[in-house]
N, C-alpha and C positions, 0 to 999 in steps of 0.2 A: 376463164375471164368471163365469158358469155354467161355462165349462170350467176356472176354476180350482178350482172347488168339489169335482168327482170327476174328477181326471186319469184317464188311460188306465190308468196302474198299479195305482191303487186299485180302479179298477172290475174289472180282471182278477183282484184279490184277493178281491172282495167277492161278484161275481156266481155264483160256484160255491156259496156259502153261502146265496142265497136259495133259498126252497122254489118248486117249480114252480107255475105258474099254472094253475089249474083250466080244463078245456076249456070253450069257449064252447058255449051252447046252439044247437042247429041251428035249431030255430024260435023267434022272437023273441030274436036274440041280444044285443040291446042295444048301448049304445054301446061303442066300441072302448076297452080299458082305455089308461091312461096308461103309459108307458115306465118301466120298472123303473128305468132311471138317472135320468130326470127326478125320479121320487120320491124317490130317494137325494140327488140334489142339493137338493130342498126340505127334506128333513131335515137335511143338512148346513147349509143356510143360516140354519134356525132356530136351531141349536146355536151356530154361529158369530157370529150377529148378535144373539142373545138378543131375538127378536122374538116377536110370537103367531102362531100358525098362519095367522091370517087376514091377516097382513102380508107374507106371502110374495109377491114380485112373479111371477104366472105367466108374464108374457111373458118374463122373465130365466132363469127357473129350468125352464119348460118343463111345469109343472102347478100347480095350485093348492095352497095351503096345507092345504085339507081334504083332498084326495087324498094328499097327502104323509102326513098324520096317520093316515088311514085304511089306508093301505099300512103304516106302521109296526105300526098295531096288528094287522094280519094277519100280518105276519112275526113278531113277537114271538109271538103266539098259536100258530103252528105249531111253536114248540119243543118238544120232548119234555121232560119234567121228568127230571132227574138219576136214574139207577138207584142202589139202594144194595146 
């Protein structure tokens, strides 16, 4: 099911549009971030199934719904406003 949500051709089109991930801290690096493709699968799952973020099946998608929502928030916050 998760392979159907973000096929390779879609991922090849979307991946260059995503902002680069900030570098990890050297000291106290924290938990490894979830994969961007898994986060996109979570976002697509919510849009296709019309479920809440906490109802995303982490085992099938690859990340939790909270992670997908947070990544969507971060990706949309990085957009620059249009210039006039």
